[in-house]
C-alpha positions in Angstrom: 57.4 -77.6 30.6 57.9 -77.2 34.8 61.3 -78.1 34.1 62.2 -75.2 32.0 59.8 -72.7 33.3 61.8 -72.9 36.2 64.8 -72.7 34.8 64.8 -68.5 34.2 68.2 -68.6 32.5 66.7 -70.7 29.9 64.3 -68.1 29.0 63.5 -64.2 28.9 60.2 -62.7 30.4 58.6 -62.5 27.0 58.8 -66.3 26.4 58.0 -67.0 29.7 54.7 -65.3 29.2 54.0 -66.7 26.2 54.6 -70.3 26.6 52.0 -70.2 29.9 49.9 -68.3 27.5 49.8 -71.1 24.7 49.6 -74.0 27.1 46.4 -71.8 28.4 45.2 -71.7 25.0 45.9 -75.5 24.2 43.3 -76.0 27.3 46.5 -78.2 28.9 45.5 -76.2 32.2 47.5 -78.4 34.5 47.3 -76.3 38.1 50.9 -77.5 38.6 52.6 -75.9 35.8 51.1 -72.4 36.8 51.6 -72.7 40.3 55.2 -74.1 39.8 56.1 -70.9 37.6 55.1 -68.3 40.0 58.2 -69.0 41.8 60.3 -68.1 38.6 58.2 -64.9 37.6 58.5 -63.1 41.5 62.4 -64.3 41.3 63.0 -62.5 38.4 60.1 -59.9 38.5 62.0 -56.6 37.9 62.5 -57.9 34.6 59.0 -58.0 33.3 57.5 -55.2 31.7 54.1 -53.8 30.7 53.2 -56.7 28.1 54.6 -59.6 29.4 52.9 -58.9 32.8 49.4 -58.1 31.1 49.9 -61.4 29.1 50.8 -63.0 32.7 47.8 -61.9 34.5 45.5 -62.8 31.9 46.5 -66.4 31.6 46.7 -66.9 35.3 43.1 -65.2 35.9 42.0 -67.3 32.6 43.2 -70.3 34.3 41.6 -69.9 38.2 45.6 -69.9 39.6 45.6 -66.6 41.0 47.1 -66.2 44.4 46.6 -62.9 46.2 50.6 -62.3 46.9 51.3 -63.2 43.3 48.6 -61.0 41.8 49.9 -58.3 44.3 52.9 -58.3 43.2 52.6 -58.5 39.2 50.6 -55.2 40.6 53.5 -53.4 42.3 55.5 -54.3 39.3 53.3 -52.7 37.0 52.3 -49.4 39.2 56.3 -49.2 39.2 56.6 -49.2 35.3 53.4 -46.7 35.2 55.7 -44.2 37.4 58.9 -45.0 35.4 56.8 -44.0 32.1 55.3 -40.9 33.5 58.5 -39.6 34.8 60.1 -40.0 31.3 56.8 -38.6 29.5 56.9 -35.5 31.7 58.3 -35.5 35.2 55.5 -33.0 36.5 53.0 -35.1 35.3 51.2 -36.9 37.9 49.4 -40.3 36.9 45.8 -38.8 37.3 47.0 -36.4 34.6 47.0 -37.9 31.2 48.3 -35.6 28.5 45.8 -33.5 27.1 47.7 -32.6 24.0 48.7 -36.8 23.4 45.7 -37.0 20.9 47.0 -34.4 19.1 50.7 -35.8 18.5 50.3 -38.9 16.5 48.7 -39.6 13.0 49.1 -42.2 10.6 47.0 -40.0 8.0 47.7 -36.9 6.3 46.4 -34.2 8.2 46.8 -30.1 6.6 49.2 -32.3 3.7 51.6 -33.5 6.0 52.7 -37.2 6.1 53.5 -38.7 9.3 57.1 -39.8 10.2 58.4 -43.6 10.7 58.9 -42.0 14.6 54.7 -41.0 14.6 54.0 -44.5 13.3 56.2 -46.6 15.7 54.8 -44.0 18.7 51.3 -45.3 17.9 52.3 -49.0 17.8 53.7 -48.4 21.1 50.3 -46.7 22.6 48.6 -49.0 21.1 50.7 -52.3 22.8 49.9 -50.3 26.0 46.5 -49.5 25.3 45.7 -53.4 24.7 48.2 -54.2 28.0 46.5 -52.2 30.2 43.4 -53.2 29.3 44.2 -57.0 30.1 45.6 -56.2 33.1 42.9 -54.5 34.8 40.1 -57.0 33.3 42.3 -59.6 35.2 41.8 -58.0 38.6 38.3 -57.3 37.8 37.8 -61.3 36.9 39.4 -62.5 39.9 37.7 -59.8 42.0 40.8 -58.1 43.3 40.7 -54.1 43.7 44.6 -53.2 43.1 43.3 -49.9 43.5 47.1 -48.6 42.6 47.0 -50.8 39.5 43.4 -48.8 38.5 44.8 -45.6 38.8 48.0 -46.3 37.1 46.1 -47.5 34.2 44.2 -44.4 33.5 46.6 -42.1 31.6 47.3 -44.7 29.1 43.8 -46.2 28.5 42.7 -42.3 28.3 45.3 -41.3 25.6 44.4 -44.6 23.8 40.7 -44.0 24.1 41.0 -40.0 22.8 43.3 -41.1 20.2 41.1 -41.4 17.1 43.8 -42.3 15.0 44.1 -45.9 17.2 41.9 -48.9 16.3 39.9 -49.4 20.3 37.3 -52.4 19.5 34.0 -52.6 21.0 35.3 -55.4 23.3 38.3 -53.7 24.6 36.0 -50.5 25.5 33.2 -52.9 27.1 36.3 -54.6 29.2 37.9 -51.5 30.3 34.6 -49.8 31.9 33.0 -52.9 33.1 36.7 -53.8 35.2 36.3 -50.4 36.7 32.5 -51.1 37.2 33.4 -53.9 39.6 34.9 -52.5 42.3 32.8 -48.9 41.9 36.2 -47.2 40.7 35.0 -44.1 38.7 37.4 -41.7 36.4 35.2 -39.0 35.1 37.6 -38.4 32.3 38.0 -42.4 31.5 34.4 -42.4 31.3 33.9 -39.5 29.2 36.3 -40.8 26.6 35.1 -44.4 26.4 31.4 -42.9 25.9 32.8 -41.3 23.1 33.9 -43.7 21.7 30.5 -45.9 21.9 29.3 -44.6 18.6 32.5 -45.4 16.1 32.5 -49.1 17.2 30.8 -52.4 17.1 29.3 -53.9 20.2 27.3 -57.3 20.5 23.9 -57.3 22.1 25.7 -58.9 25.5 28.4 -56.0 25.5 25.6 -53.5 25.0 24.1 -55.0 28.2 27.1 -55.3 30.3 28.5 -51.6 29.2 24.9 -50.3 30.2 25.1 -51.6 34.0 28.2 -50.7 34.0 27.8 -47.2 33.4 24.6 -47.3 35.4 26.4 -48.8 38.6 29.0 -46.2 37.9 26.0 -43.7 38.0 26.6 -42.3 34.6 24.3 -41.5 32.5 25.2 -42.3 28.8 21.7 -41.3 26.7 24.0 -42.7 23.0 24.0 -46.0 24.8 20.8 -46.0 25.4 19.4 -45.1 22.5 21.1 -47.6 20.9 20.5 -50.3 23.3 16.8 -49.4 22.2 17.3 -49.5 18.7 19.1 -52.9 19.0 17.8 -54.7 21.4 13.9 -53.2 20.9 11.2 -54.4 23.6 13.4 -57.1 25.2 15.7 -53.8 26.5 14.9 -52.2 30.0 17.3 -50.2 31.2 18.9 -50.6 34.4 
């Protein structure tokens, strides 16, 4: 594995990310494999895109190999990708200002008797992939305790678009992971929190996620009556508000 991973010309970025993730999943967590792979990744970092970077961050955070400079380099590359994507979507759109109409542009359902095009379906799949990738990215930085503020700011627009797009399936796990990641460092973005709150009634949250989400909102000083009511109903007398 080390021999192959050290030879960038033998593998594409997605292959490198997936191989390392498979090694992690098989619990073959020899730190040397991950340490030796860092140089290969950094030498061709400009070729890595959002999905591969999120897989790498998730993998390295899970195996406990998270050199600060390596994570910062991956984070900086994420920020660059986000800036490039923002310019492609709308040259006048800042990272902090997600498109208010994005949730109306894509739908797999019939609306007013109109069926969506293949292009719209492809756009939704792309948006879903971006949403999941950014959730994993901020979750990884939170897991290793590294407050790369630019990454968390860059993640806001795609996360908001995903949460506000009711045609997109968002799991309770990803909803919880997102809010908890921002709460980890006290990063508060009102529109992101509002979008997360509006999603709560439509997702399933296991008991531990309910508690984690409740604590995260409390830490961010965000009152969420609907979450409090769900906690009281589900957890009954065992629930004590933070």
